[in-house]
C-alpha positions in Angstrom: 35.2 -69.5 -207.0 35.6 -70.6 -210.7 36.6 -68.1 -213.3 33.7 -66.8 -215.4 33.3 -67.9 -219.0 33.7 -64.8 -221.1 32.3 -66.1 -224.5 28.6 -66.6 -225.1 26.9 -67.8 -228.3 23.8 -65.8 -229.0 20.9 -67.0 -231.1 18.7 -64.3 -232.7 15.0 -65.1 -231.9 13.9 -63.4 -235.1 16.0 -65.0 -237.8 18.0 -67.8 -236.0 21.4 -66.3 -236.7 24.0 -67.7 -234.3 27.2 -65.9 -233.4 29.7 -66.0 -230.5 30.5 -62.8 -228.6 32.9 -61.9 -225.9 31.0 -60.6 -223.0 32.0 -57.4 -221.2 33.0 -57.9 -217.5 32.4 -54.3 -216.5 29.0 -53.4 -218.0 25.7 -55.0 -219.0 24.9 -55.4 -222.7 21.4 -54.0 -223.0 21.3 -53.8 -226.8 22.9 -55.8 -229.6 22.2 -55.7 -233.3 21.8 -59.1 -234.9 24.3 -59.4 -237.8 21.9 -61.7 -239.6 18.8 -59.5 -239.8 19.7 -56.2 -238.1 17.0 -56.5 -235.4 18.1 -54.9 -232.2 18.1 -57.5 -229.4 17.0 -56.3 -225.9 16.8 -58.4 -222.7 13.7 -60.3 -222.0 11.6 -59.2 -219.0 13.4 -60.2 -215.8 16.8 -60.7 -217.5 19.7 -58.2 -217.0 21.2 -58.3 -220.5 21.1 -59.9 -223.9 23.5 -62.7 -223.0 21.2 -63.8 -220.2 18.2 -63.8 -222.6 19.6 -65.2 -225.8 23.1 -66.7 -225.0 24.1 -70.2 -224.1 26.2 -68.7 -221.2 24.8 -66.0 -218.8 26.8 -62.9 -218.2 29.9 -63.0 -215.9 28.3 -61.4 -212.8 25.3 -63.9 -213.0 27.8 -66.8 -213.4 29.5 -65.6 -210.2 26.3 -65.4 -208.3 26.4 -61.6 -208.1 23.9 -58.9 -208.9 24.4 -57.8 -212.5 24.3 -54.2 -213.4 25.5 -52.9 -210.0 25.1 -49.2 -209.6 
């Protein structure tokens, strides 16, 4: 199995601000405040986290074919 990519570039759907973030490997990122317009990003319906919804790379568990947000 390939190593997961740990950096994802998010694009705010409100203002278009683009920024790279390091993704957590041990938790889902449900909320993230845009540094461009201060809107709080939340996952789209059916997505597990903001990286899967707005990033160019999905979260590490999804990359590995696992269920995200185990618990």
